[in-house]
C-alpha positions, 0 to 999 in steps of 0.5 A, spaced: 296 446 099 291 442 096 287 444 090 285 439 085 288 434 089 295 438 091 297 439 098 303 441 101 305 440 108 300 442 113 297 447 108 290 445 104 287 449 100 279 449 098 275 453 093 268 457 094 264 460 091 270 462 086 274 463 091 281 460 093 282 459 101 289 457 103 287 453 111 293 452 115 293 446 120 296 449 127 294 444 131 301 441 131 304 448 130 309 450 135 308 457 134 302 462 135 297 462 131 297 469 129 299 473 123 299 480 127 302 477 133 307 472 130 313 473 125 314 466 124 307 465 122 308 471 118 314 467 115 310 461 113 304 464 110 308 468 106 312 463 104 306 459 101 303 465 098 310 465 094 309 458 091 301 458 091 295 463 089 290 464 094 284 469 096 283 468 103 288 465 108 285 461 114 289 459 120 286 454 124 286 451 131 280 450 136 278 456 132 279 459 125 283 465 124 280 468 117 284 473 113 279 477 108 281 478 101 284 485 102 288 482 108 291 477 103 292 481 098 296 485 102 301 479 103 301 477 096 303 484 094 309 483 099 311 476 097 311 479 089 315 484 092 320 480 095 321 476 088 321 482 084 327 484 088 330 478 088 329 477 080 332 485 079 338 483 085 338 489 088 343 487 092 348 486 087 355 491 088 353 495 082 347 497 086 351 499 093 356 504 090 362 505 086 364 500 083 370 502 080 373 507 085 377 502 091 376 508 095 368 505 096 369 498 098 370 498 105 362 500 105 360 495 100 359 490 104 356 493 110 351 496 104 350 489 102 348 487 108 342 492 109 340 491 103 339 484 104 336 485 110 331 490 108 329 487 102 330 479 102 330 477 110 325 482 114 321 482 107 320 474 108 317 475 116 316 483 118 315 487 111 313 493 116 319 493 119 323 492 112 320 498 110 321 502 117 329 500 116 329 502 109 326 509 112 331 509 117 337 507 112 335 512 107 335 517 113 342 515 115 345 515 108 343 522 106 347 524 112 352 521 111 352 523 104 352 531 106 358 530 111 363 525 106 368 527 100 367 527 094 370 520 093 364 518 098 359 522 095 360 518 089 359 511 091 354 514 096 349 516 090 348 510 087 347 507 095 341 512 095 338 511 088 337 504 090 334 505 097 329 510 094 328 505 089 327 500 095 322 506 098 318 507 092 316 499 091 315 500 098 310 505 098 306 502 092 304 497 096 297 497 100 300 494 106 305 500 107 299 505 104 295 502 111 301 503 115 303 510 113 296 512 115 296 509 121 302 512 123 300 518 121 294 518 124 298 516 131 303 521 130 308 517 132 311 510 130 309 504 135 311 497 135 310 494 128 306 488 131 301 494 134 301 496 127 300 488 124 294 488 129 290 494 127 291 491 119 291 484 120 285 483 125 282 476 123 275 474 123 275 468 128 270 463 128 269 455 131 273 450 127 267 446 126 263 451 124 263 453 116 259 459 116 264 465 117 260 471 120 263 478 119 263 483 125 266 488 122 261 495 122 261 501 118 262 508 119 255 511 120 250 505 122 245 506 127 241 501 131 234 500 129 233 494 134 236 489 139 233 483 141 235 474 142 233 469 139 236 462 141 242 465 146 244 470 140 244 477 140 240 480 134 242 487 132 238 491 126 242 497 123 240 501 118 246 502 113 248 509 110 250 507 104 246 501 102 239 500 101 237 494 105 238 494 113 244 489 116 241 483 120 247 482 125 247 476 129 252 474 134 252 467 137 254 465 143 259 459 139 263 465 136 265 468 142 267 462 147 274 462 151 279 457 147 278 451 153 271 452 151 272 451 143 277 445 145 271 442 148 266 443 143 272 441 137 272 434 141 265 433 142 263 434 135 269 429 132 266 424 137 259 425 135 261 426 128 261 419 127 253 418 128 249 418 122 242 418 123 237 414 118 231 417 115 227 415 121 231 419 126 232 425 122 224 426 121 224 425 128 229 430 129 225 435 133 222 430 139 230 427 139 233 433 140 233 433 148 235 425 148 242 428 143 243 433 148 243 429 153 248 425 150 252 430 148 252 433 156 256 427 158 261 427 153 262 434 155 263 433 162 267 427 160 272 431 156 272 437 161 274 432 167 280 429 162 283 436 161 282 439 168 277 444 165 271 446 170 264 447 167 258 449 171 252 445 169 249 451 165 255 452 161 255 444 160 247 445 157 249 451 154 255 447 149 251 441 148 245 445 145 251 448 140 254 441 138 246 439 137 245 445 133 251 443 128 250 435 128 243 434 128 240 441 126 241 446 122 247 450 123 248 457 124 241 457 120 237 454 126 238 461 129 235 464 124 229 459 123 228 460 130 227 468 130 219 468 128 220 476 126 224 473 120 219 470 114 224 469 108 231 467 108 235 466 101 241 463 100 243 465 093 248 461 089 254 461 088 254 460 095 259 463 100 260 469 095 255 474 098 252 474 105 245 471 107 239 475 105 232 475 110 226 478 110 224 481 116 217 483 119 219 490 121 225 492 117 223 489 110 229 485 106 236 485 110 242 483 109 246 479 114 253 478 117 253 470 115 256 467 110 254 460 108 258 455 105 258 449 100 260 444 105 254 447 109 249 447 103 251 440 101 250 437 108 243 441 108 241 437 102 244 431 104 239 432 110 233 434 106 234 428 101 234 423 107 228 426 111 223 427 105 226 421 101 226 424 095 231 425 090 235 432 089 241 431 082 241 433 075 235 429 074 231 432 079 234 439 080 227 442 085 227 439 092 221 443 095 220 440 103 217 443 109 221 442 116 215 440 121 220 442 127 221 449 125 214 451 121 218 452 115 218 451 107 224 450 104 225 451 096 232 447 094 234 449 086 240 446 083 244 445 077 243 445 071 236 449 073 241 453 077 248 453 073 251 457 079 250 451 084 245 450 090 241 455 092 236 455 098 229 459 099 226 459 106 219 461 108 217 461 115 210 460 117 207 464 123 207 459 129 200 462 131 195 464 126 195 472 125 188 476 127 184 481 124 186 485 131 193 484 129 191 487 123 187 492 125 194 494 130 198 493 125 194 498 120 193 493 115 186 494 115 181 498 118 175 496 124 170 497 119 173 492 114 175 487 119 168 487 121 165 486 115 169 480 113 167 477 119 160 478 118 161 475 110 165 468 114 159 467 119 154 468 113 157 462 109 160 466 103 165 463 098 171 467 099 177 468 095 184 472 097 189 475 092 195 479 092 202 478 090 207 473 094 208 476 101 202 481 100 199 477 107 194 473 103 195 467 107 196 470 113 189 473 111 186 467 110 188 464 117 185 470 121 178 469 117 179 461 119 178 464 127 172 468 124 169 461 123 164 459 129 168 453 133 161 449 132 163 449 125 167 443 122 173 446 117 177 442 112 184 446 111 187 443 104 195 445 103 201 443 098 205 446 103 203 446 111 202 454 112 196 454 116 198 453 123 193 448 124 196 444 130 195 451 134 188 452 131 186 445 133 189 447 141 185 453 142 179 449 140 177 449 133 174 442 129 179 442 124 182 437 119 189 438 115 190 435 108 197 435 105 197 435 097 203 433 093 208 440 092 207 443 084 214 443 084 219 438 085 215 432 086 217 426 082 212 421 079 213 416 084 211 420 090 205 417 094 202 424 096 196 425 093 193 430 088 190 436 089 184 435 086 183 428 088 185 431 095 180 436 094 174 430 092 175 426 098 175 433 102 168 433 099 166 425 102 169 428 109 162 431 111 159 437 112 165 442 113 167 449 111 173 448 106 180 452 105 184 452 100 191 453 102 192 456 094 189 455 088 194 453 082 192 449 077 187 443 076 183 442 083 180 450 081 175 446 077 174 441 083 173 447 087 168 451 083 164 445 082 164 444 090 161 451 090 156 450 085 153 445 088 154 446 095 157 440 097 163 443 100 158 445 106 159 452 109 164 457 108 169 456 102 175 460 102 181 460 098 187 463 095 190 465 089 196 470 086 193 476 083 192 484 084 185 485 083 178 482 083 179 482 076 185 479 075 183 474 079 177 472 074 182 472 068 186 467 072 181 462 073 177 463 067 182 463 062 189 460 065 185 455 069 179 454 064 174 454 070 167 457 065 164 463 067 158 460 070 162 457 076 166 462 077 160 466 079 160 461 085 165 466 088 162 471 093 167 476 095 174 477 092 179 481 097 185 483 095 192 485 099 198 489 097 205 492 099 204 499 098 210 504 098 208 510 100 210 517 097 215 512 093 219 509 099 223 503 098 220 500 104 213 496 103 207 496 107 202 490 107 195 493 106 188 491 104 186 495 098 180 492 095 173 488 098 169 487 091 162 483 091 162 478 085 155 479 082 151 474 078 148 477 073 152 478 068 155 473 062 162 474 059 166 479 062 165 482 068 169 488 068 165 490 062 157 488 064 158 490 071 159 484 075 165 487 080 162 491 085 167 494 090 164 495 097 171 497 099 177 500 096 184 502 099 186 510 099 194 511 100 193 518 102 189 517 108 192 510 108 185 507 110 180 502 106 174 506 105 167 504 104 164 505 097 156 507 099 154 508 093 155 502 091 152 498 097 145 500 093 147 495 087 149 489 092 146 483 091 149 479 097 146 483 102 139 483 100 141 475 100 143 474 106 137 480 109 132 474 106 136 468 108 136 471 116 130 475 116 134 481 118 134 488 115 139 491 112 140 496 118 140 490 122 146 487 119 150 494 118 149 493 126 152 487 126 158 488 122 160 495 126 159 491 133 164 485 130 169 491 127 168 495 134 169 489 139 176 488 134 178 495 135 176 495 142 182 489 143 186 493 140 185 499 145 186 494 151 192 491 148 195 499 148 193 501 154 194 495 158 201 493 154 198 487 153 200 484 146 198 477 148 191 479 148 191 480 141 194 473 139 188 467 137 187 464 143 185 470 146 181 473 140 178 467 139 175 467 146 172 474 145 169 472 139 166 466 142 163 471 147 160 476 143 157 470 139 153 467 146 152 474 148 147 475 141 145 468 142 142 469 149 139 475 146 135 471 141 133 466 145 129 471 149 127 475 142 126 475 136 130 482 135 138 483 138 140 489 142 147 490 139 148 496 143 147 493 149 151 486 147 157 491 146 156 494 153 156 487 156 162 484 152 166 490 154 165 489 161 167 481 161 173 483 156 176 488 161 174 484 168 175 476 166 180 476 159 185 482 161 186 480 168 186 473 165 192 475 161 195 480 166 196 475 171 
């Protein structure tokens, strides 16, 4: 046993999240590896618990059997009970009969043997049988008492009192309480091994995996959804007594045969000696197939040496598992590959509570995964090597992008996190959200989508605001897709959330700039500051400019660009806030941007999580589209500088157009003068944009084609609409929007839908 360097035999201990784990190395053990099935195993465990304290018991062979705290506590109760009987000398002659009467002497030896068997021998390896033996002997002695003479009864009463005392002490324990309930439910007494199996059902996991999965389900849970990720089954359950749903994952590595566990363990031992450097780690995604091929060879060799037959598919599946736990991210990799998850939280002290996730359909969920400190430190080591950044008490924050998984991870440690290392993973959508997808999800109305698309096309400066998780970045990505593809776009971010590579693949002329992270940045880092990157962006030619998030001093540079028009066409950015007024307050009062510069903002768009009727569930909604007017001096709210164009109404779950305010709009008059279009024609343009996106949603539902709303198809549809409009403008000065829409719908159904459905 080893706690603070102490070890006994084949038994070790480690402390995780304040819990002492008692680990038995059973690889060389001649007995079974199960408390339920093997009495010798029970004896060994109970013996060690008599010497050392533990919260959990782990029996490790090719896989580990983990006995949880309640089960370990029941075993410890039996150890304490045995020690109690020993201290009290329950089998002393004074507790067995009439020591003064010679007539009772012939029974003493038999009674002594029985009490020692119950209170010492059986209790050391089969406490349930010890209890049953106590009950049996008590019943038989009562019969003997009734049938005996007065001399026998005098000594028998002492013996009965001792047996009653043993029984009472047995029945004070949690184990016997479980036994009594189990037997009463069955209405008969089964073999003790059957009872042990019911009470001491272990959690089984491969020995080379640190994380534990909890597979016990609560009564009354309802299955909400089920799907597969990385060959792992994912189930979402509602929990009758908890506010969060349960994200239940069952990876294949937790349900393999012992032979496969053996091969995986041996393979993991062989490959554990390889320690890739920073360059190798940074290209893990590219070299993953290479490692898997090496592991396949190793697996085939081990299988052949041990006469184990494996199919080609089984070898490939097993090599993928080894890769996951060597060059990959372990059990976290399954979660990081589930793109329905938006956030993963591993809180400190690690191992005390399961991981939490935020699911796009079911909100915050608890999981059945218990992460371990060993895995956490291995992950920290990997991130330090990949990023080249420090992480220690002098630098307790490490913010890093995992490019192979489109994920940002923020890691904190002591002294900032006094309870130990913790992680927050933010998963980026690998394809951008689109306005039709937002309409389909009821995030916005078709008219709101048309209005935003119209503003983008007319080169407005737009700030998107909202709280964390409100959909700011997702909305910004969808608006980038509305920028015509003949426009150059520069995206500046400190964390790589916008799916720029995907946008490049579908035809956008887009350049990404990565700036220094706002947290965990070392003074010696080579990354460029946001304000310096923005100045560089302004020298990269006529371009639409997108700022991932306006946080600090770069705000002045951004607004300077807006004012002088050096940024080019559209300017988009996000900022934390909850209203147009809060954006002004943050930019002017916190970031020290002058009011005159702030007026360069044309539109503020606000998104927010909504809890209908006070429900615990949150639904993201577009709640405000506000125009920033130009003729005010110091306080926009009081001087009429904030003009709401659309506002959300929770009662109807819709964002409504404020028609009366349109008369006071400056931006529509400005666009009308610059384009030569009447206000009526501008609204026709807005309406056709919204209707076209709503039509895509209708077709998606009609033909069951969710792919129709993905960016590669919506951008194609948007391009076609613009081209049809351009074609009409080439022939005459005015556009027939109705005719354009009909031509576009015919093209969409005859070409785009059929192309996707193939």
